[in-house]
PDB file of N, CA, C and O in Angstrom:
ATOM      1  N   UNK A   1      23.260-144.152  82.815  1.00  0.00           N
ATOM      2  CA  UNK A   1      23.898-143.745  81.471  1.00  0.00           C
ATOM      3  C   UNK A   1      23.294-144.601  80.213  1.00  0.00           C
ATOM      4  O   UNK A   1      22.661-145.647  80.359  1.00  0.00           O
ATOM      5  N   UNK A   2      23.515-144.149  79.279  1.00  0.00           N
ATOM      6  CA  UNK A   2      22.057-144.889  78.288  1.00  0.00           C
ATOM      7  C   UNK A   2      22.859-146.493  77.936  1.00  0.00           C
ATOM      8  O   UNK A   2      23.993-146.926  78.142  1.00  0.00           O
ATOM      9  N   UNK A   3      21.770-146.988  77.387  1.00  0.00           N
ATOM     10  CA  UNK A   3      22.286-148.115  76.663  1.00  0.00           C
ATOM     11  C   UNK A   3      22.439-147.961  75.277  1.00  0.00           C
ATOM     12  O   UNK A   3      21.700-147.353  74.502  1.00  0.00           O
ATOM     13  N   UNK A   4      23.699-148.708  74.995  1.00  0.00           N
ATOM     14  CA  UNK A   4      24.296-148.413  73.626  1.00  0.00           C
ATOM     15  C   UNK A   4      24.411-149.533  72.562  1.00  0.00           C
ATOM     16  O   UNK A   4      25.316-150.353  72.712  1.00  0.00           O
ATOM     17  N   UNK A   5      23.824-149.610  71.815  1.00  0.00           N
ATOM     18  CA  UNK A   5      24.132-151.007  70.836  1.00  0.00           C
ATOM     19  C   UNK A   5      24.851-150.683  69.665  1.00  0.00           C
ATOM     20  O   UNK A   5      25.135-149.591  69.171  1.00  0.00           O
ATOM     21  N   UNK A   6      25.133-152.043  69.257  1.00  0.00           N
ATOM     22  CA  UNK A   6      26.252-151.630  68.188  1.00  0.00           C
ATOM     23  C   UNK A   6      25.148-152.661  67.162  1.00  0.00           C
ATOM     24  O   UNK A   6      24.354-153.575  67.385  1.00  0.00           O
ATOM     25  N   UNK A   7      25.597-151.965  66.039  1.00  0.00           N
ATOM     26  CA  UNK A   7      24.939-151.904  64.685  1.00  0.00           C
ATOM     27  C   UNK A   7      25.645-151.807  63.738  1.00  0.00           C
ATOM     28  O   UNK A   7      26.184-150.730  63.480  1.00  0.00           O
ATOM     29  N   UNK A   8      25.848-153.049  62.877  1.00  0.00           N
ATOM     30  CA  UNK A   8      26.872-153.235  61.650  1.00  0.00           C
ATOM     31  C   UNK A   8      26.131-152.765  60.245  1.00  0.00           C
ATOM     32  O   UNK A   8      25.051-153.174  59.819  1.00  0.00           O
ATOM     33  N   UNK A   9      26.704-152.132  59.857  1.00  0.00           N
ATOM     34  CA  UNK A   9      25.687-151.135  59.050  1.00  0.00           C
ATOM     35  C   UNK A   9      26.997-151.302  57.560  1.00  0.00           C
ATOM     36  O   UNK A   9      28.213-151.381  57.735  1.00  0.00           O
ATOM     37  N   UNK A  10      26.337-151.318  56.283  1.00  0.00           N
ATOM     38  CA  UNK A  10      27.494-150.906  55.341  1.00  0.00           C
ATOM     39  C   UNK A  10      27.271-149.692  54.497  1.00  0.00           C
ATOM     40  O   UNK A  10      26.176-149.302  54.094  1.00  0.00           O
ATOM     41  N   UNK A  11      28.507-149.104  54.261  1.00  0.00           N
ATOM     42  CA  UNK A  11      28.444-147.489  54.082  1.00  0.00           C
ATOM     43  C   UNK A  11      29.634-147.639  52.563  1.00  0.00           C
ATOM     44  O   UNK A  11      30.799-148.023  52.660  1.00  0.00           O
ATOM     45  N   UNK A  12      29.094-147.315  51.536  1.00  0.00           N
ATOM     46  CA  UNK A  12      30.331-147.464  50.510  1.00  0.00           C
ATOM     47  C   UNK A  12      30.711-148.351  50.078  1.00  0.00           C
ATOM     48  O   UNK A  12      31.704-148.289  49.353  1.00  0.00           O
ATOM     49  N   UNK A  13      30.062-149.581  50.348  1.00  0.00           N
ATOM     50  CA  UNK A  13      30.863-150.981  50.100  1.00  0.00           C
ATOM     51  C   UNK A  13      31.641-151.333  51.395  1.00  0.00           C
ATOM     52  O   UNK A  13      32.436-152.261  51.245  1.00  0.00           O
ATOM     53  N   UNK A  14      31.591-150.882  52.425  1.00  0.00           N
ATOM     54  CA  UNK A  14      32.415-151.029  53.912  1.00  0.00           C
ATOM     55  C   UNK A  14      31.785-150.991  54.583  1.00  0.00           C
ATOM     56  O   UNK A  14      30.858-150.181  54.611  1.00  0.00           O
ATOM     57  N   UNK A  15      32.043-151.971  55.533  1.00  0.00           N
ATOM     58  CA  UNK A  15      31.102-152.309  57.244  1.00  0.00           C
ATOM     59  C   UNK A  15      31.554-151.815  58.208  1.00  0.00           C
ATOM     60  O   UNK A  15      32.688-152.059  58.622  1.00  0.00           O
ATOM     61  N   UNK A  16      30.798-151.081  58.706  1.00  0.00           N
ATOM     62  CA  UNK A  16      31.021-150.167  60.064  1.00  0.00           C
ATOM     63  C   UNK A  16      30.221-150.444  61.425  1.00  0.00           C
ATOM     64  O   UNK A  16      29.008-150.248  61.496  1.00  0.00           O
ATOM     65  N   UNK A  17      30.813-150.807  62.257  1.00  0.00           N
ATOM     66  CA  UNK A  17      30.252-150.847  63.302  1.00  0.00           C
ATOM     67  C   UNK A  17      29.721-149.796  64.007  1.00  0.00           C
ATOM     68  O   UNK A  17      30.550-149.331  64.788  1.00  0.00           O
ATOM     69  N   UNK A  18      28.557-149.194  64.032  1.00  0.00           N
ATOM     70  CA  UNK A  18      28.268-147.780  65.185  1.00  0.00           C
ATOM     71  C   UNK A  18      27.480-148.159  66.222  1.00  0.00           C
ATOM     72  O   UNK A  18      26.552-148.965  66.146  1.00  0.00           O
ATOM     73  N   UNK A  19      27.886-147.522  67.292  1.00  0.00           N
ATOM     74  CA  UNK A  19      27.127-147.780  68.473  1.00  0.00           C
ATOM     75  C   UNK A  19      26.609-146.757  68.736  1.00  0.00           C
ATOM     76  O   UNK A  19      27.040-145.665  68.366  1.00  0.00           O
ATOM     77  N   UNK A  20      25.373-146.972  69.571  1.00  0.00           N
ATOM     78  CA  UNK A  20      24.675-145.440  69.328  1.00  0.00           C
ATOM     79  C   UNK A  20      23.167-145.947  70.356  1.00  0.00           C
ATOM     80  O   UNK A  20      22.631-147.047  70.219  1.00  0.00           O
ATOM     81  N   UNK A  21      22.841-145.217  71.038  1.00  0.00           N
ATOM     82  CA  UNK A  21      21.720-145.318  71.805  1.00  0.00           C
ATOM     83  C   UNK A  21      20.468-145.288  71.053  1.00  0.00           C
ATOM     84  O   UNK A  21      19.389-145.748  71.426  1.00  0.00           O
ATOM     85  N   UNK A  22      20.732-144.695  69.951  1.00  0.00           N
ATOM     86  CA  UNK A  22      19.221-145.032  69.103  1.00  0.00           C
ATOM     87  C   UNK A  22      18.560-146.100  68.763  1.00  0.00           C
ATOM     88  O   UNK A  22      19.485-146.909  68.835  1.00  0.00           O
ATOM     89  N   UNK A  23      17.626-146.729  68.437  1.00  0.00           N
ATOM     90  CA  UNK A  23      17.050-147.921  68.355  1.00  0.00           C
ATOM     91  C   UNK A  23      18.222-148.229  66.661  1.00  0.00           C
ATOM     92  O   UNK A  23      18.702-147.482  65.809  1.00  0.00           O
ATOM     93  N   UNK A  24      18.233-149.767  66.924  1.00  0.00           N
ATOM     94  CA  UNK A  24      18.962-150.215  65.468  1.00  0.00           C
ATOM     95  C   UNK A  24      18.594-149.720  64.303  1.00  0.00           C
ATOM     96  O   UNK A  24      19.378-149.279  63.463  1.00  0.00           O
ATOM     97  N   UNK A  25      17.014-149.785  64.166  1.00  0.00           N
ATOM     98  CA  UNK A  25      16.666-149.421  62.814  1.00  0.00           C
ATOM     99  C   UNK A  25      16.894-147.966  62.750  1.00  0.00           C
ATOM    100  O   UNK A  25      17.206-147.640  61.605  1.00  0.00           O
ATOM    101  N   UNK A  26      16.847-146.925  63.614  1.00  0.00           N
ATOM    102  CA  UNK A  26      17.044-145.689  63.212  1.00  0.00           C
ATOM    103  C   UNK A  26      18.121-145.418  62.490  1.00  0.00           C
ATOM    104  O   UNK A  26      18.127-144.653  61.526  1.00  0.00           O
ATOM    105  N   UNK A  27      19.552-146.331  63.133  1.00  0.00           N
ATOM    106  CA  UNK A  27      21.021-146.058  62.691  1.00  0.00           C
ATOM    107  C   UNK A  27      21.014-146.899  61.256  1.00  0.00           C
ATOM    108  O   UNK A  27      21.819-146.494  60.417  1.00  0.00           O
ATOM    109  N   UNK A  28      20.267-147.913  60.936  1.00  0.00           N
ATOM    110  CA  UNK A  28      20.495-148.405  59.817  1.00  0.00           C
ATOM    111  C   UNK A  28      19.696-147.498  58.605  1.00  0.00           C
ATOM    112  O   UNK A  28      20.086-147.376  57.444  1.00  0.00           O
ATOM    113  N   UNK A  29      18.363-146.845  59.260  1.00  0.00           N
ATOM    114  CA  UNK A  29      17.907-145.815  57.996  1.00  0.00           C
ATOM    115  C   UNK A  29      19.157-144.681  57.757  1.00  0.00           C
ATOM    116  O   UNK A  29      19.601-144.333  56.663  1.00  0.00           O
ATOM    117  N   UNK A  30      19.554-144.250  58.975  1.00  0.00           N
ATOM    118  CA  UNK A  30      20.379-143.140  58.808  1.00  0.00           C
ATOM    119  C   UNK A  30      21.406-143.395  57.819  1.00  0.00           C
ATOM    120  O   UNK A  30      21.552-142.594  56.895  1.00  0.00           O
ATOM    121  N   UNK A  31      22.477-144.920  57.962  1.00  0.00           N
ATOM    122  CA  UNK A  31      23.313-145.289  57.424  1.00  0.00           C
ATOM    123  C   UNK A  31      23.013-145.666  55.963  1.00  0.00           C
ATOM    124  O   UNK A  31      23.956-145.653  55.172  1.00  0.00           O
ATOM    125  N   UNK A  32      21.488-146.082  55.433  1.00  0.00           N
ATOM    126  CA  UNK A  32      21.165-146.066  54.115  1.00  0.00           C
ATOM    127  C   UNK A  32      20.923-144.969  53.430  1.00  0.00           C
ATOM    128  O   UNK A  32      21.222-145.041  52.238  1.00  0.00           O
ATOM    129  N   UNK A  33      20.463-143.946  53.812  1.00  0.00           N
ATOM    130  CA  UNK A  33      20.834-142.597  53.442  1.00  0.00           C
ATOM    131  C   UNK A  33      22.137-141.963  53.122  1.00  0.00           C
ATOM    132  O   UNK A  33      22.317-141.110  52.254  1.00  0.00           O
ATOM    133  N   UNK A  34      23.114-142.523  53.997  1.00  0.00           N
ATOM    134  CA  UNK A  34      24.423-141.779  53.830  1.00  0.00           C
ATOM    135  C   UNK A  34      24.669-142.482  52.502  1.00  0.00           C
ATOM    136  O   UNK A  34      24.794-141.905  51.421  1.00  0.00           O
ATOM    137  N   UNK A  35      24.711-143.451  52.654  1.00  0.00           N
ATOM    138  CA  UNK A  35      25.086-144.559  51.382  1.00  0.00           C
ATOM    139  C   UNK A  35      24.652-144.402  50.168  1.00  0.00           C
ATOM    140  O   UNK A  35      25.316-144.352  49.133  1.00  0.00           O
ATOM    141  N   UNK A  36      23.080-144.292  50.365  1.00  0.00           N
ATOM    142  CA  UNK A  36      22.464-144.032  48.884  1.00  0.00           C
ATOM    143  C   UNK A  36      23.141-142.480  48.163  1.00  0.00           C
ATOM    144  O   UNK A  36      23.395-142.287  46.975  1.00  0.00           O
ATOM    145  N   UNK A  37      23.291-141.636  49.177  1.00  0.00           N
ATOM    146  CA  UNK A  37      23.857-140.187  48.943  1.00  0.00           C
ATOM    147  C   UNK A  37      24.967-140.376  48.136  1.00  0.00           C
ATOM    148  O   UNK A  37      25.089-139.794  47.058  1.00  0.00           O
ATOM    149  N   UNK A  38      26.035-141.388  48.721  1.00  0.00           N
ATOM    150  CA  UNK A  38      27.393-141.155  47.995  1.00  0.00           C
ATOM    151  C   UNK A  38      27.050-142.262  46.753  1.00  0.00           C
ATOM    152  O   UNK A  38      27.686-142.030  45.725  1.00  0.00           O
ATOM    153  N   UNK A  39      26.406-143.086  46.712  1.00  0.00           N
ATOM    154  CA  UNK A  39      26.030-143.674  45.468  1.00  0.00           C
ATOM    155  C   UNK A  39      25.427-142.827  44.332  1.00  0.00           C
ATOM    156  O   UNK A  39      25.764-142.905  43.150  1.00  0.00           O
ATOM    157  N   UNK A  40      24.680-142.174  44.742  1.00  0.00           N
ATOM    158  CA  UNK A  40      24.251-140.908  43.914  1.00  0.00           C
ATOM    159  C   UNK A  40      25.511-140.070  43.573  1.00  0.00           C
ATOM    160  O   UNK A  40      25.806-139.933  42.386  1.00  0.00           O
ATOM    161  N   UNK A  41      26.020-139.689  44.222  1.00  0.00           N
ATOM    162  CA  UNK A  41      27.247-138.931  43.856  1.00  0.00           C
ATOM    163  C   UNK A  41      28.131-139.890  42.764  1.00  0.00           C
ATOM    164  O   UNK A  41      28.537-139.504  41.667  1.00  0.00           O
ATOM    165  N   UNK A  42      28.268-140.869  43.191  1.00  0.00           N
ATOM    166  CA  UNK A  42      29.377-141.476  42.188  1.00  0.00           C
ATOM    167  C   UNK A  42      28.942-141.771  41.160  1.00  0.00           C
ATOM    168  O   UNK A  42      29.677-141.844  40.174  1.00  0.00           O
ATOM    169  N   UNK A  43      27.459-142.056  41.092  1.00  0.00           N
ATOM    170  CA  UNK A  43      26.997-142.331  39.871  1.00  0.00           C
ATOM    171  C   UNK A  43      27.197-141.220  38.659  1.00  0.00           C
ATOM    172  O   UNK A  43      27.541-141.365  37.486  1.00  0.00           O
ATOM    173  N   UNK A  44      26.824-140.006  39.461  1.00  0.00           N
ATOM    174  CA  UNK A  44      27.039-138.601  38.449  1.00  0.00           C
ATOM    175  C   UNK A  44      28.157-138.504  38.247  1.00  0.00           C
ATOM    176  O   UNK A  44      28.389-137.758  37.296  1.00  0.00           O
ATOM    177  N   UNK A  45      29.218-139.023  38.823  1.00  0.00           N
ATOM    178  CA  UNK A  45      30.597-138.769  38.420  1.00  0.00           C
ATOM    179  C   UNK A  45      31.544-139.849  38.873  1.00  0.00           C
ATOM    180  O   UNK A  45      31.878-140.119  40.027  1.00  0.00           O
ATOM    181  N   UNK A  46      31.843-140.306  37.959  1.00  0.00           N
ATOM    182  CA  UNK A  46      33.065-141.906  38.149  1.00  0.00           C
ATOM    183  C   UNK A  46      34.364-141.297  38.539  1.00  0.00           C
ATOM    184  O   UNK A  46      35.280-142.045  38.880  1.00  0.00           O
ATOM    185  N   UNK A  47      34.544-139.878  38.517  1.00  0.00           N
ATOM    186  CA  UNK A  47      35.895-139.207  38.888  1.00  0.00           C
ATOM    187  C   UNK A  47      36.021-139.030  40.514  1.00  0.00           C
ATOM    188  O   UNK A  47      37.127-139.119  41.048  1.00  0.00           O
ATOM    189  N   UNK A  48      35.207-138.856  41.033  1.00  0.00           N
ATOM    190  CA  UNK A  48      34.915-138.612  42.557  1.00  0.00           C
ATOM    191  C   UNK A  48      35.216-139.987  43.204  1.00  0.00           C
ATOM    192  O   UNK A  48      34.662-141.071  43.024  1.00  0.00           O
ATOM    193  N   UNK A  49      36.532-139.544  44.232  1.00  0.00           N
ATOM    194  CA  UNK A  49      36.966-140.648  45.071  1.00  0.00           C
ATOM    195  C   UNK A  49      35.970-141.048  45.944  1.00  0.00           C
ATOM    196  O   UNK A  49      34.827-140.593  45.908  1.00  0.00           O
ATOM    197  N   UNK A  50      36.382-141.926  46.770  1.00  0.00           N
ATOM    198  CA  UNK A  50      35.733-142.399  48.158  1.00  0.00           C
ATOM    199  C   UNK A  50      35.090-141.259  48.582  1.00  0.00           C
ATOM    200  O   UNK A  50      33.970-140.775  48.418  1.00  0.00           O
ATOM    201  N   UNK A  51      36.616-140.802  49.477  1.00  0.00           N
ATOM    202  CA  UNK A  51      36.443-139.614  50.330  1.00  0.00           C
ATOM    203  C   UNK A  51      35.864-138.732  50.139  1.00  0.00           C
ATOM    204  O   UNK A  51      35.172-138.188  50.999  1.00  0.00           O
ATOM    205  N   UNK A  52      36.002-138.270  48.755  1.00  0.00           N
ATOM    206  CA  UNK A  52      35.375-136.862  48.343  1.00  0.00           C
ATOM    207  C   UNK A  52      33.803-136.959  48.386  1.00  0.00           C
ATOM    208  O   UNK A  52      33.126-136.136  49.003  1.00  0.00           O
ATOM    209  N   UNK A  53      33.157-138.241  47.546  1.00  0.00           N
ATOM    210  CA  UNK A  53      31.989-138.732  47.635  1.00  0.00           C
ATOM    211  C   UNK A  53      31.255-138.597  49.001  1.00  0.00           C
ATOM    212  O   UNK A  53      30.128-138.104  48.967  1.00  0.00           O
ATOM    213  N   UNK A  54      31.772-138.979  50.195  1.00  0.00           N
ATOM    214  CA  UNK A  54      31.765-139.020  51.632  1.00  0.00           C
ATOM    215  C   UNK A  54      31.363-137.585  51.945  1.00  0.00           C
ATOM    216  O   UNK A  54      30.222-137.271  52.285  1.00  0.00           O
ATOM    217  N   UNK A  55      32.371-136.745  51.809  1.00  0.00           N
ATOM    218  CA  UNK A  55      32.363-134.949  51.694  1.00  0.00           C
ATOM    219  C   UNK A  55      31.241-134.692  51.129  1.00  0.00           C
ATOM    220  O   UNK A  55      30.419-134.520  52.030  1.00  0.00           O
ATOM    221  N   UNK A  56      30.620-134.536  49.817  1.00  0.00           N
ATOM    222  CA  UNK A  56      30.158-134.344  49.082  1.00  0.00           C
ATOM    223  C   UNK A  56      28.346-134.886  49.741  1.00  0.00           C
ATOM    224  O   UNK A  56      27.259-134.322  49.864  1.00  0.00           O
ATOM    225  N   UNK A  57      28.755-135.901  49.940  1.00  0.00           N
ATOM    226  CA  UNK A  57      27.259-136.816  50.252  1.00  0.00           C
ATOM    227  C   UNK A  57      26.837-136.019  51.883  1.00  0.00           C
ATOM    228  O   UNK A  57      25.677-135.697  52.139  1.00  0.00           O
ATOM    229  N   UNK A  58      28.046-135.786  52.901  1.00  0.00           N
ATOM    230  CA  UNK A  58      27.621-134.847  54.052  1.00  0.00           C
ATOM    231  C   UNK A  58      27.288-133.272  53.757  1.00  0.00           C
ATOM    232  O   UNK A  58      26.612-132.543  54.483  1.00  0.00           O
ATOM    233  N   UNK A  59      27.797-132.985  52.764  1.00  0.00           N
ATOM    234  CA  UNK A  59      27.449-131.593  52.243  1.00  0.00           C
ATOM    235  C   UNK A  59      26.042-131.506  51.898  1.00  0.00           C
ATOM    236  O   UNK A  59      25.245-130.703  52.384  1.00  0.00           O
ATOM    237  N   UNK A  60      25.754-132.542  50.877  1.00  0.00           N
ATOM    238  CA  UNK A  60      24.175-132.684  50.611  1.00  0.00           C
ATOM    239  C   UNK A  60      23.174-132.861  51.365  1.00  0.00           C
ATOM    240  O   UNK A  60      22.024-132.490  51.132  1.00  0.00           O
ATOM    241  N   UNK A  61      23.662-133.585  52.545  1.00  0.00           N
ATOM    242  CA  UNK A  61      22.513-133.828  53.553  1.00  0.00           C
ATOM    243  C   UNK A  61      22.327-132.871  54.472  1.00  0.00           C
ATOM    244  O   UNK A  61      21.267-132.728  55.080  1.00  0.00           O
ATOM    245  N   UNK A  62      23.540-132.022  54.659  1.00  0.00           N
ATOM    246  CA  UNK A  62      23.588-130.987  55.455  1.00  0.00           C
ATOM    247  C   UNK A  62      22.803-129.796  55.003  1.00  0.00           C
ATOM    248  O   UNK A  62      22.349-128.920  55.738  1.00  0.00           O
ATOM    249  N   UNK A  63      22.717-129.861  53.892  1.00  0.00           N
ATOM    250  CA  UNK A  63      22.147-128.669  53.005  1.00  0.00           C
ATOM    251  C   UNK A  63      20.624-128.955  53.346  1.00  0.00           C
ATOM    252  O   UNK A  63      19.837-128.078  53.699  1.00  0.00           O
ATOM    253  N   UNK A  64      20.290-130.387  53.184  1.00  0.00           N
ATOM    254  CA  UNK A  64      18.698-130.895  53.466  1.00  0.00           C
ATOM    255  C   UNK A  64      18.113-130.156  54.945  1.00  0.00           C
ATOM    256  O   UNK A  64      17.140-129.492  55.302  1.00  0.00           O
ATOM    257  N   UNK A  65      19.170-130.642  55.446  1.00  0.00           N
ATOM    258  CA  UNK A  65      18.897-130.366  57.004  1.00  0.00           C
ATOM    259  C   UNK A  65      18.560-128.746  56.941  1.00  0.00           C
ATOM    260  O   UNK A  65      17.426-128.327  57.169  1.00  0.00           O
ATOM    261  N   UNK A  66      19.691-127.867  56.599  1.00  0.00           N
ATOM    262  CA  UNK A  66      19.256-126.169  56.810  1.00  0.00           C
ATOM    263  C   UNK A  66      17.787-125.924  56.066  1.00  0.00           C
ATOM    264  O   UNK A  66      16.864-125.228  56.488  1.00  0.00           O
ATOM    265  N   UNK A  67      17.829-126.563  55.049  1.00  0.00           N
ATOM    266  CA  UNK A  67      16.589-126.374  54.242  1.00  0.00           C
ATOM    267  C   UNK A  67      15.670-126.825  55.137  1.00  0.00           C
ATOM    268  O   UNK A  67      14.864-125.896  55.198  1.00  0.00           O
ATOM    269  N   UNK A  68      15.319-127.639  55.831  1.00  0.00           N
ATOM    270  CA  UNK A  68      14.382-128.350  56.465  1.00  0.00           C
ATOM    271  C   UNK A  68      14.250-127.174  57.807  1.00  0.00           C
ATOM    272  O   UNK A  68      13.207-126.594  58.107  1.00  0.00           O
ATOM    273  N   UNK A  69      15.255-127.048  58.327  1.00  0.00           N
ATOM    274  CA  UNK A  69      15.150-125.978  59.500  1.00  0.00           C
ATOM    275  C   UNK A  69      14.741-125.003  59.345  1.00  0.00           C
ATOM    276  O   UNK A  69      13.927-124.642  60.195  1.00  0.00           O
ATOM    277  N   UNK A  70      15.015-124.166  58.355  1.00  0.00           N
ATOM    278  CA  UNK A  70      14.585-122.967  57.616  1.00  0.00           C
ATOM    279  C   UNK A  70      12.928-123.221  57.368  1.00  0.00           C
ATOM    280  O   UNK A  70      12.146-122.385  57.819  1.00  0.00           O
ATOM    281  N   UNK A  71      12.516-124.179  56.774  1.00  0.00           N
ATOM    282  CA  UNK A  71      11.285-124.381  56.363  1.00  0.00           C
ATOM    283  C   UNK A  71      10.263-124.379  57.613  1.00  0.00           C
ATOM    284  O   UNK A  71       9.182-123.790  57.628  1.00  0.00           O
ATOM    285  N   UNK A  72      10.809-125.145  58.650  1.00  0.00           N
ATOM    286  CA  UNK A  72      10.298-125.337  60.204  1.00  0.00           C
ATOM    287  C   UNK A  72      10.167-123.895  60.558  1.00  0.00           C
ATOM    288  O   UNK A  72       8.994-123.558  60.719  1.00  0.00           O
ATOM    289  N   UNK A  73      10.986-123.021  60.711  1.00  0.00           N
ATOM    290  CA  UNK A  73      11.191-121.819  61.254  1.00  0.00           C
ATOM    291  C   UNK A  73       9.868-121.107  60.761  1.00  0.00           C
ATOM    292  O   UNK A  73       9.124-120.452  61.491  1.00  0.00           O
ATOM    293  N   UNK A  74       9.672-121.358  59.269  1.00  0.00           N
ATOM    294  CA  UNK A  74       8.706-120.162  58.894  1.00  0.00           C
ATOM    295  C   UNK A  74       7.547-120.978  59.192  1.00  0.00           C
ATOM    296  O   UNK A  74       6.564-120.283  59.447  1.00  0.00           O
ATOM    297  N   UNK A  75       7.325-122.311  59.247  1.00  0.00           N
ATOM    298  CA  UNK A  75       6.322-122.743  59.547  1.00  0.00           C
ATOM    299  C   UNK A  75       5.485-122.337  61.169  1.00  0.00           C
ATOM    300  O   UNK A  75       4.370-121.927  61.490  1.00  0.00           O
ATOM    301  N   UNK A  76       6.599-122.678  61.804  1.00  0.00           N
ATOM    302  CA  UNK A  76       6.441-122.007  63.407  1.00  0.00           C
ATOM    303  C   UNK A  76       5.878-120.310  63.716  1.00  0.00           C
ATOM    304  O   UNK A  76       5.106-119.839  64.551  1.00  0.00           O
ATOM    305  N   UNK A  77       6.614-119.765  62.702  1.00  0.00           N
ATOM    306  CA  UNK A  77       6.737-118.249  62.983  1.00  0.00           C
ATOM    307  C   UNK A  77       4.755-117.950  62.198  1.00  0.00           C
ATOM    308  O   UNK A  77       3.899-117.141  62.558  1.00  0.00           O
ATOM    309  N   UNK A  78       4.716-119.105  60.990  1.00  0.00           N
ATOM    310  CA  UNK A  78       3.254-118.922  60.511  1.00  0.00           C
ATOM    311  C   UNK A  78       2.358-119.157  61.396  1.00  0.00           C
ATOM    312  O   UNK A  78       1.380-118.416  61.296  1.00  0.00           O
ATOM    313  N   UNK A  79       2.319-120.010  62.337  1.00  0.00           N
ATOM    314  CA  UNK A  79       1.415-120.814  63.081  1.00  0.00           C
ATOM    315  C   UNK A  79       1.370-119.827  64.311  1.00  0.00           C
ATOM    316  O   UNK A  79       0.270-119.778  64.861  1.00  0.00           O
ATOM    317  N   UNK A  80       2.320-119.065  64.821  1.00  0.00           N
ATOM    318  CA  UNK A  80       2.163-118.499  65.756  1.00  0.00           C
ATOM    319  C   UNK A  80       1.845-116.884  65.596  1.00  0.00           C
ATOM    320  O   UNK A  80       1.610-116.079  66.497  1.00  0.00           O
ATOM    321  N   UNK A  81       1.923-116.617  63.914  1.00  0.00           N
ATOM    322  CA  UNK A  81       1.474-115.211  63.577  1.00  0.00           C
ATOM    323  C   UNK A  81      -0.250-115.569  63.822  1.00  0.00           C
ATOM    324  O   UNK A  81      -0.876-114.788  64.539  1.00  0.00           O
ATOM    325  N   UNK A  82      -1.033-116.852  63.161  1.00  0.00           N
ATOM    326  CA  UNK A  82      -1.857-117.282  62.811  1.00  0.00           C
ATOM    327  C   UNK A  82      -2.551-117.292  64.308  1.00  0.00           C
ATOM    328  O   UNK A  82      -3.564-116.626  64.525  1.00  0.00           O
ATOM    329  N   UNK A  83      -1.990-118.019  65.216  1.00  0.00           N
ATOM    330  CA  UNK A  83      -2.743-117.918  66.375  1.00  0.00           C
ATOM    331  C   UNK A  83      -2.812-116.728  67.136  1.00  0.00           C
ATOM    332  O   UNK A  83      -3.647-116.454  67.998  1.00  0.00           O
ATOM    333  N   UNK A  84      -1.917-116.085  66.764  1.00  0.00           N
ATOM    334  CA  UNK A  84      -1.884-114.709  67.834  1.00  0.00           C
ATOM    335  C   UNK A  84      -3.310-113.972  66.703  1.00  0.00           C
ATOM    336  O   UNK A  84      -3.985-113.294  67.477  1.00  0.00           O
ATOM    337  N   UNK A  85      -3.794-113.902  65.593  1.00  0.00           N
ATOM    338  CA  UNK A  85      -4.946-113.335  65.393  1.00  0.00           C
ATOM    339  C   UNK A  85      -5.897-114.067  65.654  1.00  0.00           C
ATOM    340  O   UNK A  85      -6.911-113.411  65.891  1.00  0.00           O
ATOM    341  N   UNK A  86      -6.038-115.216  65.722  1.00  0.00           N
ATOM    342  CA  UNK A  86      -7.192-115.606  66.387  1.00  0.00           C
ATOM    343  C   UNK A  86      -7.132-115.752  67.712  1.00  0.00           C
ATOM    344  O   UNK A  86      -8.219-116.125  68.153  1.00  0.00           O
ATOM    345  N   UNK A  87      -6.217-115.595  68.624  1.00  0.00           N
ATOM    346  CA  UNK A  87      -6.488-115.010  69.679  1.00  0.00           C
ATOM    347  C   UNK A  87      -6.958-113.937  70.124  1.00  0.00           C
ATOM    348  O   UNK A  87      -7.599-113.667  71.139  1.00  0.00           O
ATOM    349  N   UNK A  88      -6.371-113.008  68.794  1.00  0.00           N
ATOM    350  CA  UNK A  88      -7.148-111.310  69.043  1.00  0.00           C
ATOM    351  C   UNK A  88      -8.651-111.422  68.776  1.00  0.00           C
ATOM    352  O   UNK A  88      -9.361-110.679  69.453  1.00  0.00           O
ATOM    353  N   UNK A  89      -9.185-112.149  67.987  1.00  0.00           N
ATOM    354  CA  UNK A  89     -10.550-112.482  67.708  1.00  0.00           C
ATOM    355  C   UNK A  89     -11.167-113.077  68.913  1.00  0.00           C
ATOM    356  O   UNK A  89     -12.106-112.580  69.535  1.00  0.00           O
ATOM    357  N   UNK A  90     -10.632-114.054  69.155  1.00  0.00           N
ATOM    358  CA  UNK A  90     -11.739-114.631  70.468  1.00  0.00           C
ATOM    359  C   UNK A  90     -11.608-113.604  71.699  1.00  0.00           C
ATOM    360  O   UNK A  90     -12.495-113.613  72.552  1.00  0.00           O
ATOM    361  N   UNK A  91     -10.574-112.762  71.806  1.00  0.00           N
ATOM    362  CA  UNK A  91     -10.644-111.679  72.925  1.00  0.00           C
ATOM    363  C   UNK A  91     -11.684-110.598  72.447  1.00  0.00           C
ATOM    364  O   UNK A  91     -12.398-110.096  73.315  1.00  0.00           O
ATOM    365  N   UNK A  92     -11.819-110.227  71.238  1.00  0.00           N
ATOM    366  CA  UNK A  92     -12.551-109.108  70.840  1.00  0.00           C
ATOM    367  C   UNK A  92     -14.161-109.917  70.903  1.00  0.00           C
ATOM    368  O   UNK A  92     -15.054-109.414  71.584  1.00  0.00           O
ATOM    369  N   UNK A  93     -14.350-110.992  70.245  1.00  0.00           N
ATOM    370  CA  UNK A  93     -15.652-111.627  70.631  1.00  0.00           C
ATOM    371  C   UNK A  93     -16.118-111.692  72.073  1.00  0.00           C
ATOM    372  O   UNK A  93     -17.266-111.346  72.353  1.00  0.00           O
ATOM    373  N   UNK A  94     -15.100-112.208  73.182  1.00  0.00           N
ATOM    374  CA  UNK A  94     -15.471-112.502  74.428  1.00  0.00           C
ATOM    375  C   UNK A  94     -15.994-110.708  75.138  1.00  0.00           C
ATOM    376  O   UNK A  94     -16.876-110.526  75.977  1.00  0.00           O
ATOM    377  N   UNK A  95     -15.371-109.922  74.660  1.00  0.00           N
ATOM    378  CA  UNK A  95     -15.350-108.721  74.892  1.00  0.00           C
ATOM    379  C   UNK A  95     -16.902-107.773  74.205  1.00  0.00           C
ATOM    380  O   UNK A  95     -17.423-106.673  74.390  1.00  0.00           O
ATOM    381  N   UNK A  96     -17.111-108.771  73.517  1.00  0.00           N
ATOM    382  CA  UNK A  96     -18.328-107.690  72.812  1.00  0.00           C
ATOM    383  C   UNK A  96     -19.539-108.534  73.791  1.00  0.00           C
ATOM    384  O   UNK A  96     -20.648-108.010  73.681  1.00  0.00           O
ATOM    385  N   UNK A  97     -19.502-109.532  74.555  1.00  0.00           N
ATOM    386  CA  UNK A  97     -20.713-110.138  75.475  1.00  0.00           C
ATOM    387  C   UNK A  97     -21.246-109.178  76.256  1.00  0.00           C
ATOM    388  O   UNK A  97     -22.173-109.447  77.020  1.00  0.00           O
TER     389      UNK A  97
END
């Protein structure tokens, strides 16, 4: 069983006790990102209610996640292709000896 630690964080002006097996500072960083995104959304439009701002923040963070995943996939594909080319060159060089 993993050890879970309770960490109190403030998101959108409200305190929340989060129990997590992650290190407390990591949980605080995650909460800070959510809080900053909600604050940014509320700053852009004062008409956005609290729960709607939280939903828009979640969508914004999810968009970043999906973009990062796609970039990671592209980078992995690029590394695999380059590795294949290099392996081919090594094989050719060894065959010439």
